N, C-alpha and C positions, 0 to 999 in steps of 0.2 A: 218610214222614210228610207230611201236608198242609202246604203252605207258602203264606202270603199275601204279596203284594207290600207294600212299605212303606206305600203309600197305603191299602191295605185294612186293614193293622194299625192305622194311625192312626184310621181310622173305627171299627174294632172297639173300640179302647181308649176312645174318646169315648162310644160308644153304651153299652157295658157299664158303664163307670164312672157315667154319668149315670143309667142305669136302676137300678143296684144301690143307689145312695146313699140314696134315700128308704126303700127296703125295709130296708136295714141299720139306719137310724136308728130305725125302728119296732121292730125286733127288739131293739136295744140298750135302748130305753126299756122294753120289755116285760120284759126280763131284768134291769132295774135295773143295767146295767153303766155306772156313773157315775164320773166323776172328781171326787172330793170335794176342795174347796179345802184346801191345806196351806200351810205357811210358804214353800214354793217357788212356789206357784201365782200366776198373774196374773189369775185369775178369782175371783169371790166367791160363786158359786152352783154346785151340782153340775151338770155337763154330761156327756152320754153320751160315752164314749170307745170307740174301736174303729172309727171311720169309715174308717180306712185299709184295712179289709178290701176295700172297693170299689175303692180305688186298686190294691191288691196283686193282686186278681183280674183287673182290667182290664189292668194292665201285664203280669201273668204270662201271661195268655192270648195277648196280642199278641206278647210276646217269644217264647213257645214256638212260635208259628206262623210265625215269621220265621227263615229259614235263617241269616241273618247274625248275629242277636242271640240265638239260642236258649239259648246257654250262660249268659247273664245271668239267665235265668229261675230258674236254680238258686239263687244266693244270695238273690235277691229272695224266692222262696217259702220257702226254708229259714229265713231270718231272720224273715220275716213270720210263720211258724208259731210261732217262739219268742216273738215279740211278742204274738201272739194268746193264747198260754198265759198270759203275764203279765197281759194285760188281763182275761181271764176268771177266772183262779184265783189269780194271783200266784205268784211263785217266789222262793226265797231268792237272794241275790246270787251266791253261789258256783255254784248250779245254773245260773242264767242265763249266767254267764260260761263255764261248761263247755259248755253247749249252743251258745253263740256260737262258741267255738273249734272245736267239732266241725263246725258249719256252715261255718266258715272252711276247715277241712281238706278237707271234701268239695268246696268250691269250688276250692280249690287243686289238687286232683287232676284237676280238669277244665281249669282255665285255665293251669296251669304246664306249658309244653311239655316233653316228654321229651328224651332225648339226653344228659343230664348223668350224671355218676357218681351212684350212689344217695345218698351222704351229701349231695351238693350239692342234689339234687332234694328230699330230705326237708327240708333247711334252707329252701329256697325256699317249699315248701308251708307250713311252720310260720310263716315270716315273713309270708306272705300271710294266713294265718289270724289272726295277731296284728294285722295292719293292718286287716283287715275288722272284727274285733271292736272295735278301738279306734275306728274311725270310726263304726260303728253306734252306739256309746255317745255319741260326740260329737254326732251328729245327733239322738239322743234327748234329750240335755241341752238342745239348742238349740230344741227344739220346745215353746215355752212361751207363745207369744202368737199371736193370730189371724193365720192366713195365712202365717206366716213359713216353715215347712218346705215347704208346697206351692209357694210362690213360688220357694224356692231349688232345689227339685227341678226345676221348670220351667226356671229359669235354667241349672242344671247340665246338664240334658238338652240344651238348646239349644246350649250351649257345646261339649258333646261331639259333637253333630251336626255343627257347623261344623268342629271339629278333625278329625273323621273324614274329611271331604271334603279338608281340607288335607293330611292325612297318608295319604290313600288307605287308610283302615281302615273298611270297611263296618260292622263291628260297632259302632263308636262312633257312626256316623251313625244306624243303625237303632235301637240300644238307647236312645241319648239322645233321639231323636225320640219313641219310644213311651212312655218314662217321662214325658217332658214332657206328652204328650197325656193320659195317665191321671191325672197330678197336676192338670191343669187342671180336671178334673171335680169336684175336691174344693173348689175355691175358693168357689163359690156358697154352700156350706154352712158356711164357716168364716172367710172373709176379713173380712167386715164384722161381722155378728152371729154369734157362734159357736153354731151349733145342735148341733154334734158336733165332737169332737176326732179327730185321726188316731189317737191312742193308740199304744202300743208297736208294734202290728202294722203301722201305717203307717210310723212312723219307722224301725223296724228294717228293713222291706222296702226302703224307699227308700235308707236309709243303706247297706245291704248291696249293692244294685244299683249305686249310684254309686261306691262304693269299689272294687267289682269291675271296673267300667269303667276307673277310674283305674289299677288294677293291670295290667289287660290292655294299656292304652295304653303303660305303661312297658315291659312285657315286649316289646312290638312296636316299641320304639325311639323312642317319643315322648319328647321332652325332659321331665325330671321336673317342671319348673315349669309346663309346659303341661298335663301329665297331672293335676296336683292343682289347677290354676287354679280350677275351679268349686267346689272344696271348701275353698279357702283361708280364707274368712271364718269358717266354722264351726270349722275347725281352730285358727285364731288366737284366737277368742273362748274356746273351751274350754281350749286350752293355757294361755293367759295367766291365765284364771281359776283353774285348778288351781295354777299356779305361785304366784299371789298368796296363795291359801289355805294352801298348804304352807309358804310363807315366814312366814306369820303363826302357824303352829302349829295351824291349824284342822283338824278332821277332814274332809278333802277329799271323803270319800265320803258325807257326810251331805247331806240336801236343803238348798238354799241359794238365795239370790237375788243372787248376785255376778257373774253374766254381764253383759257390757256391755249386751246388749239388755234385760235385766231392769232394770238400773240406769237406762237411758234411760226406761223406762216409769215407774219410781219417781220420776224427775225431772219427771214430768207429761206426757210425750209419749204420744199415743194408740198403741194397738197398730198401727193402720194406718200411722201416721207412722213408727214404728220399723221395721216390715216394709219400707216403701218405702225408708227410708234404708239398711237392710242390703242390700236388693236392688240399689240403685244402687251401693253400695260394693262389693258382691260382683262386680257386672258390670264395674266399673272395674278392680278388681284382676285379674279373669280376663282382661280385654282386654289389660292390660299384660303379664301373664305369657305369654299365648299369642303376642302380638306379639314378645315378647323372644326366643322360641324360633326365630323366623324372621329374626333380624337378626344382624349381626356382633357381635363381642365388646363394643365400646364401647356400642353401642345396647342390646345385651342387658343389660349391667350397669346402664345408666341406667333401663331399663324395669323391671327387677327391683327396683331401689332405689325407684322411684316406687310400685310395688305395695306394698312394705314400708312406705313413708311413709303411704300411704292407710290401710293396716291399723292403723298406730300411731295415726293421727288418730282413727280409729273407736274404738279401745280407750281413748283418752284422753278422748273426748267426755263420758262420764258424769261424770268428775271435774271437768272444766271447767264443765259445767252446774251441778254441785253448788256449786262455788266462786262462780259467778255468782249463784246464788240466796242464798248465805250472805252476800254483801256487803251491808252496811247501806245503805239508801237515804239520800241527803243530807237534812239537816234541812230542814223545810218552809220556814223563813225563807230559807235559802241558795238553795233552789230558786226561790223567788219573785224574789229579787234577781237571780239569773242570767237569768231570763226578762226582767226589767226592763231589764238592761243590753243584752241581745240585741235587744230591741225598739227601744231608743234608738239603737243603732248602725245600725239600718236607716234 
């Protein structure tokens, strides 16, 4: 099979993604494939969804033509196809979950090395399928404001590229770089003014690819916290939100606006500000977790604890902002008096 060097794959992903995006946008508008605002939405007008087709095709081609990263094209395209079905026609939750698990099993049969006893191999494949389906849904839940998922895919790809160099795992370097390049082509269409959304096709494809890379990294001996480092913020936000909803007796599977990033926008922050904060937070967490994996026990524990503290601060930020907004302002007279005293003391 034809193989491209990594530099050629990067160029291919950038060119294909850039050329496809305007064409796909026109097709989505013509077919009226729109994301109509709901109680979960952060937008107020219908926006075309499904722009992730361009990202998935660009990344899928580049991955398939790279000898090191070819296997990651399987989960990206399988999960992307399921997301496209959801974008175009919709699918019941149970059918979506079944298709996701089947895509996870197919990926597991490719990625899980043989050599174990049959029961162990089956358990590993099923565990991988469950992990892939879980993270794909987490990634989809987090794709709710301008630019957030494309930025996190770029960040995740970059971290995996570096981790691949550190661990001498060419698949991580190639796959991470190509996914980051394809995701970059979507930002001009979504980061500032959202002309189109990734849709389920984009979030499923990127979530499937990134979680497959993480699983491959663990199977190849990468320390677990380093392997999941680029995914930590999305996992923390989704996991904490589900726990809070379940503890309150809410129907956790219903649409909602309880994610930390959604509550930050509800507190008045712009989409771009929230995306930037989550990106910086995710990068800081990933940096701590990757660094922890290459240090001794004490430093590793300290860096892991620092990463957890950063995540805890991010998750607590919406409540803190809400408390600040709820505090009554001081009476006008008291404010004037305070200013007078301050002026006099000078």
